[in-house]
N, C-alpha and C positions, 0 to 999 in steps of 0.2 A: 153603901156607898160609891157611887161610879163616876170616875174622873168627869170634868164634859172640855175635850178637846177642842182649843181651840183653834179656827181658819191662820190657818198659817197668812205673812201680809201680804197683799199682793208685790206683785216681782213690778218694778221700772217700766216693762213690755207693758201690763197692764195698766199701772196711774197714766201711760199717757195715751193710753185709748187703741192700744196695739197695733196693725196695722193701717187702720186705719188715723189711726193718729200722731206715729210715725211716717206714714205720707204726706202729708198733710205740712205737718214742718222740714220737710225734706221737701215738697214742694212750695215751700213761703221760700227756704232757703236759695233753691234757683231761682228762683223768679223775681229777690232781691238782687245775685248775682246776675243777670241779669241788662235789669234797669235803673238801678240804684247806681250811680257815677262814682261812688265811692269801692264797692269793690272793682271798677274795673281791671286793677290788674291780676286779682283775683278767677276773674272771667275770660280775661289775656291765655291762662296758664288750663282749660279745658278746649277740650273742639268745639266744633259749634252745632251740634246736635246732643243738646242735653236726656237728654230720652235715657238713653242710655245707661247713663253714672247714678239721674233721679233711679233708676230702679235698681241700681247697684248699689247707693245711701240709706234706702228704703231697708234693703235685706237688710245689708250690714248692719246698720242699729238699731231693727229689730232682733238681730240674735243680739248682742253685745246687750239690750234692755230685757233680753233671759225670752224672747219672742222663738222663734223658727227659729233655727239653723242655717236656711238653705244656702247663703253666701258662705258657707266656711266649708260645708259639702259640694260645690260648685268649686269650691279654688282650694284644695286642700294641699299644706303645708303653705301656704295663703299668708306673705306679710303685714299688711296694711303698712308701719308704719316704714315699714319699702317701700313697698311703692309711691307715699308722699316720698322723702326723702332726695329720691331721683327727682323728682320734680323741681329741682331748686328752690323750694321753700323757702321765704324771708319770713324777718321779720312783720315787715308790713302788712306780705301777704296772709298770715298766721293767725296775725293782727287783725287782716280781713273778712277771716275766713267764722274765727269766735264772735267778733261784730254780729255780724249776718246771722250766721246760726241762733245768737240767743237773741237779734231782733224778730227772729222765726218764730222761735220760740213759747215769748211776749205775744206773737198777733197771733197764732193759739193757739193760747189763752193755757200754753202749757201750768200743771201747778207749781208754785212755785217753787215749795222745797225743791225739787222734780229738775225742774229746771235750773236753780242754781247746783244739783247735784251735779250734774251732765254741764252743765257750763264753769268748774273748774275738773273735768277730766279730761274737756274738750282744750281748756288754757292747755293743762298736760301733754296732750297730745300733739296740739300747736306745736309745741317747745321739743316736744321730743321728735316734732319731724321735719323740722331745719337742716340745711346737710350743714356738719360742723364745715 
């Protein structure tokens, strides 16, 4: 009798739809930030041209979700939390970020359980990125 090997569970990166799925969420997030006045304070923290941060966040989230590690390989030793702490993130802008990301995931129809898991992680990250 041979044992049947179960296929490993898909990674979060696979569940979101790979790079294209991540890019869709990131693009929707930045579109919301640019065009919805609820995120004006968050938008004001960014440079005018959002293309470079769209690329960077797509790469970061892809790696964070278990995909290609390009972001980390291009920035060895970089701490994303420290980078954001220097931006002066407030409770208001942290809340705007989490809300916009949550809306982007819902708009892109990210699987509900995955979206909830990511939102919980984003809430923890947002809290940690605020200046003490």
